[in-house]
C-alpha positions as a Markdown table, in Angstrom:
| # | Residue | x | y | z |
|---|---|---|---|---|
| 1 | Unk | -3.9 | 19.0 | -12.4 |
| 2 | Unk | -1.0 | 17.1 | -10.4 |
| 3 | Unk | -0.5 | 15.4 | -13.7 |
| 4 | Unk | -0.5 | 18.1 | -16.1 |
| 5 | Unk | 2.2 | 19.6 | -13.7 |
| 6 | Unk | 4.3 | 16.1 | -13.4 |
| 7 | Unk | 4.0 | 15.5 | -16.9 |
| 8 | Unk | 5.7 | 19.3 | -17.9 |
| 9 | Unk | 7.9 | 18.7 | -15.2 |
| 10 | Unk | 9.5 | 15.7 | -16.7 |
| 11 | Unk | 12.4 | 16.1 | -19.0 |
| 12 | Unk | 11.7 | 14.9 | -22.6 |
| 13 | Unk | 14.4 | 12.1 | -22.9 |
| 14 | Unk | 13.1 | 10.5 | -19.3 |
| 15 | Unk | 12.0 | 7.0 | -20.2 |
| 16 | Unk | 9.2 | 7.3 | -17.2 |
| 17 | Unk | 5.5 | 7.0 | -17.2 |
| 18 | Unk | 3.1 | 9.0 | -15.2 |
| 19 | Unk | 0.3 | 7.4 | -13.5 |
| 20 | Unk | -2.5 | 10.1 | -12.3 |
| 21 | Unk | -4.8 | 7.6 | -10.6 |
| 22 | Unk | -2.4 | 5.0 | -8.7 |
| 23 | Unk | -3.9 | 3.2 | -5.6 |
| 24 | Unk | -0.8 | 2.3 | -3.5 |
| 25 | Unk | -0.8 | 0.8 | -0.4 |
| 26 | Unk | 2.8 | -0.1 | 1.9 |
| 27 | Unk | 2.4 | -2.5 | 4.5 |
| 28 | Unk | 5.6 | -1.7 | 7.0 |
| 29 | Unk | 6.4 | -4.2 | 9.3 |
| 30 | Unk | 7.7 | -2.7 | 12.9 |
| 31 | Unk | 9.6 | -5.7 | 14.9 |
| 32 | Unk | 12.2 | -7.3 | 12.5 |
| 33 | Unk | 13.3 | -10.2 | 14.9 |
| 34 | Unk | 9.1 | -11.1 | 14.8 |
| 35 | Unk | 10.1 | -11.8 | 11.3 |
| 36 | Unk | 12.8 | -13.7 | 11.5 |
| 37 | Unk | 11.7 | -15.6 | 14.7 |
| 38 | Unk | 10.3 | -19.2 | 15.2 |
| 39 | Unk | 7.8 | -18.5 | 17.6 |
| 40 | Unk | 4.8 | -21.4 | 16.6 |
| 41 | Unk | 5.5 | -25.1 | 16.1 |
| 42 | Unk | 3.1 | -24.3 | 13.6 |
| 43 | Unk | 5.2 | -22.2 | 11.5 |
| 44 | Unk | 7.7 | -24.2 | 9.6 |
| 45 | Unk | 10.5 | -21.4 | 8.4 |
| 46 | Unk | 10.5 | -17.7 | 9.3 |
| 47 | Unk | 7.3 | -15.3 | 9.7 |
| 48 | Unk | 8.8 | -13.3 | 6.6 |
| 49 | Unk | 7.9 | -16.5 | 4.4 |
| 50 | Unk | 5.0 | -17.1 | 5.2 |
| 51 | Unk | 3.3 | -13.6 | 5.4 |
| 52 | Unk | 5.1 | -13.3 | 1.8 |
| 53 | Unk | 3.2 | -16.2 | 0.3 |
| 54 | Unk | -0.5 | -15.4 | 2.3 |
| 55 | Unk | -0.1 | -11.7 | 1.0 |
| 56 | Unk | 1.0 | -12.9 | -3.1 |
| 57 | Unk | -2.0 | -15.2 | -3.1 |
| 58 | Unk | -4.1 | -12.4 | -1.8 |
| 59 | Unk | -2.9 | -10.1 | -3.8 |
| 60 | Unk | -3.7 | -12.7 | -6.6 |
| 61 | Unk | -7.3 | -13.2 | -5.6 |
| 62 | Unk | -7.8 | -9.0 | -5.1 |
| 63 | Unk | -6.4 | -8.7 | -9.1 |
| 64 | Unk | -3.4 | -6.4 | -7.5 |
| 65 | Unk | -0.8 | -6.4 | -10.6 |
| 66 | Unk | 1.7 | -4.8 | -8.9 |
| 67 | Unk | 3.2 | -6.2 | -5.3 |
| 68 | Unk | 6.6 | -5.9 | -3.7 |
| 69 | Unk | 8.3 | -7.1 | -0.9 |
| 70 | Unk | 11.2 | -4.6 | -0.1 |
| 71 | Unk | 12.7 | -5.0 | 3.5 |
| 72 | Unk | 10.8 | -4.6 | 6.0 |
| 73 | Unk | 7.6 | -3.0 | 3.5 |
| 74 | Unk | 5.4 | -4.5 | 1.4 |
| 75 | Unk | 4.3 | -2.1 | -2.0 |
| 76 | Unk | 1.3 | -3.1 | -3.9 |
| 77 | Unk | -0.2 | -1.0 | -6.7 |
| 78 | Unk | -2.9 | -0.9 | -8.8 |
| 79 | Unk | -4.6 | 1.8 | -11.7 |
| 80 | Unk | -1.5 | 1.2 | -13.8 |
| 81 | Unk | -3.7 | 1.3 | -17.1 |
| 82 | Unk | -7.0 | 3.7 | -18.0 |
| 83 | Unk | -9.5 | 1.8 | -17.9 |
| 84 | Unk | -8.0 | 1.0 | -13.8 |
| 85 | Unk | -7.6 | 3.8 | -12.8 |
| 86 | Unk | -9.0 | 5.9 | -10.1 |
| 87 | Unk | -12.0 | 4.3 | -8.4 |
| 88 | Unk | -11.7 | 0.9 | -9.6 |
| 89 | Unk | -8.3 | 0.5 | -8.2 |
| 90 | Unk | -9.0 | 2.1 | -5.0 |
| 91 | Unk | -11.7 | -0.3 | -4.5 |
| 92 | Unk | -9.5 | -3.5 | -5.3 |
| 93 | Unk | -6.2 | -1.9 | -3.3 |
| 94 | Unk | -8.8 | -1.2 | -0.1 |
| 95 | Unk | -10.1 | -4.8 | -0.7 |
| 96 | Unk | -6.4 | -6.1 | -0.4 |
| 97 | Unk | -5.2 | -4.1 | 2.6 |
| 98 | Unk | -8.2 | -5.8 | 4.6 |
| 99 | Unk | -7.4 | -9.1 | 3.7 |
| 100 | Unk | -3.5 | -8.3 | 4.1 |
| 101 | Unk | -4.5 | -7.2 | 8.0 |
| 102 | Unk | -6.5 | -10.0 | 8.5 |
| 103 | Unk | -3.2 | -12.3 | 6.7 |
| 104 | Unk | -0.8 | -10.7 | 9.0 |
| 105 | Unk | -3.2 | -10.9 | 11.9 |
| 106 | Unk | -3.9 | -14.6 | 11.7 |
| 107 | Unk | 0.2 | -15.3 | 11.2 |
| 108 | Unk | 1.3 | -12.9 | 14.2 |
| 109 | Unk | -1.5 | -14.9 | 16.1 |
| 110 | Unk | -0.1 | -18.3 | 14.9 |
| 111 | Unk | 3.2 | -17.1 | 15.9 |
| 112 | Unk | 2.8 | -15.9 | 19.3 |
| 113 | Unk | 3.9 | -12.6 | 18.3 |
| 114 | Unk | 2.3 | -8.9 | 18.9 |
| 115 | Unk | 0.9 | -7.7 | 15.2 |
| 116 | Unk | 3.5 | -5.7 | 14.5 |
| 117 | Unk | 2.6 | -4.2 | 11.2 |
| 118 | Unk | 1.3 | -0.5 | 10.0 |
| 119 | Unk | -0.8 | -0.6 | 6.8 |
| 120 | Unk | -1.3 | 3.3 | 4.7 |
| 121 | Unk | -3.0 | 3.8 | 1.2 |
| 122 | Unk | -3.3 | 7.1 | -1.4 |
| 123 | Unk | -4.4 | 7.3 | -4.4 |
| 124 | Unk | -2.7 | 9.5 | -6.1 |
| 125 | Unk | -0.1 | 10.5 | -8.9 |
| 126 | Unk | 2.9 | 7.7 | -9.3 |
| 127 | Unk | 5.7 | 7.4 | -11.5 |
| 128 | Unk | 7.1 | 4.3 | -13.0 |
| 129 | Unk | 9.2 | 3.0 | -15.5 |
| 130 | Unk | 10.9 | -0.5 | -16.6 |
| 131 | Unk | 14.6 | -1.3 | -15.0 |
| 132 | Unk | 16.5 | -4.2 | -16.1 |
| 133 | Unk | 17.8 | -6.3 | -18.8 |
| 134 | Unk | 14.9 | -7.1 | -21.4 |
| 135 | Unk | 11.0 | -6.1 | -20.1 |
| 136 | Unk | 12.7 | -5.6 | -16.8 |
| 137 | Unk | 10.7 | -5.2 | -13.7 |
| 138 | Unk | 8.3 | -2.0 | -13.1 |
| 139 | Unk | 10.3 | 0.3 | -10.5 |
| 140 | Unk | 7.5 | 2.8 | -9.0 |
| 141 | Unk | 8.1 | 6.4 | -7.1 |
| 142 | Unk | 5.9 | 9.6 | -7.0 |
| 143 | Unk | 3.4 | 11.5 | -4.4 |
| 144 | Unk | 1.1 | 8.5 | -4.2 |
| 145 | Unk | 4.1 | 5.9 | -3.3 |
| 146 | Unk | 5.3 | 8.6 | -0.7 |
| 147 | Unk | 2.0 | 9.3 | 0.9 |
| 148 | Unk | 1.5 | 5.7 | 1.3 |
| 149 | Unk | 4.2 | 5.1 | 2.6 |
| 150 | Unk | 3.4 | 8.0 | 5.3 |
| 151 | Unk | 0.1 | 7.1 | 6.3 |
| 152 | Unk | 1.8 | 3.7 | 7.2 |
| 153 | Unk | 4.7 | 4.8 | 9.1 |
| 154 | Unk | 1.7 | 6.6 | 11.6 |
| 155 | Unk | -1.0 | 4.4 | 11.2 |
| 156 | Unk | -1.8 | 2.4 | 14.6 |
| 157 | Unk | -0.4 | -1.0 | 15.3 |
| 158 | Unk | -2.1 | -3.5 | 13.4 |
| 159 | Unk | -3.9 | -0.8 | 11.3 |
| 160 | Unk | -5.0 | 0.8 | 7.9 |
| 161 | Unk | -4.8 | 4.8 | 7.9 |
| 162 | Unk | -6.2 | 6.0 | 4.7 |
| 163 | Unk | -5.5 | 9.6 | 3.0 |
| 164 | Unk | -8.4 | 11.9 | 2.3 |
| 165 | Unk | -7.9 | 10.9 | -1.2 |
| 166 | Unk | -8.9 | 7.0 | -0.4 |
| 167 | Unk | -11.4 | 8.3 | 2.0 |
| 168 | Unk | -13.4 | 10.5 | -0.6 |
| 169 | Unk | -13.2 | 7.9 | -3.0 |
| 170 | Unk | -14.8 | 5.1 | -1.0 |
| 171 | Unk | -17.1 | 6.8 | 1.7 |
| 172 | Unk | -20.3 | 5.2 | 1.7 |
| 173 | Unk | -18.3 | 2.0 | 0.7 |
| 174 | Unk | -16.4 | 1.3 | 3.2 |
| 175 | Unk | -16.7 | 2.1 | 7.2 |
| 176 | Unk | -13.7 | 4.8 | 8.1 |
| 177 | Unk | -13.2 | 6.7 | 11.3 |
| 178 | Unk | -11.6 | 9.6 | 11.5 |
| 179 | Unk | -7.8 | 10.2 | 12.5 |
| 180 | Unk | -7.0 | 13.2 | 13.0 |
| 181 | Unk | -5.2 | 16.1 | 10.4 |
| 182 | Unk | -1.6 | 16.6 | 10.0 |
| 183 | Unk | 0.3 | 18.9 | 7.7 |
| 184 | Unk | 2.4 | 17.4 | 4.5 |
| 185 | Unk | 5.2 | 19.2 | 3.0 |
| 186 | Unk | 4.5 | 20.5 | -0.3 |
| 187 | Unk | 0.3 | 19.5 | 0.1 |
| 188 | Unk | -0.3 | 21.6 | 3.9 |
| 189 | Unk | -2.9 | 20.7 | 6.3 |
| 190 | Unk | -4.7 | 16.8 | 5.0 |
| 191 | Unk | -6.7 | 14.6 | 7.1 |
| 192 | Unk | -6.2 | 10.5 | 7.3 |
| 193 | Unk | -8.9 | 7.8 | 8.1 |
| 194 | Unk | -8.7 | 4.8 | 9.6 |
| 195 | Unk | -10.1 | 2.1 | 7.3 |
| 196 | Unk | -12.6 | -0.5 | 9.3 |
| 197 | Unk | -14.5 | -2.8 | 7.2 |
| 198 | Unk | -15.9 | -3.1 | 4.1 |
| 199 | Unk | -19.9 | -2.0 | 4.3 |
């Protein structure tokens, strides 16, 4: 229904694609000084450089096709094809979120810093278009990206907060803890969950 409404709302001359069942992860760093600091002798260079390398490797291992570092946020997405959309995409993204959490915890500990990050997950509709010359790069936005960002913004420090859609798709495969209910503009009251581990 959301996909149909979104397609109807887009003008015919808009060169954008609608992805109805995209899994999105937003990882938000909460302490910019920790990212820039050199607080451990074993870490040569800024923590953000090491995090970017480790997250890229984890994303490749999980088969995540979209991974962008944007300031103090990392945005990842899967399910950009019909074959990968929906449950396959969110399973892949949940595995990546847990790997990203482990990676961040280890690197923050090595840097002798508090785990200054939060992760959010959603499964839903997104819009994407190519930007730049030639094939360009994919720019992704829309409800799933926005809700994953809001999940990250309100997640506990060092935790992974997931939306109702993620919980519905992964219940029985992953361990979740209920977090509570909150109000989302244009969506109403929703529940959120903390993703703890794979079962």
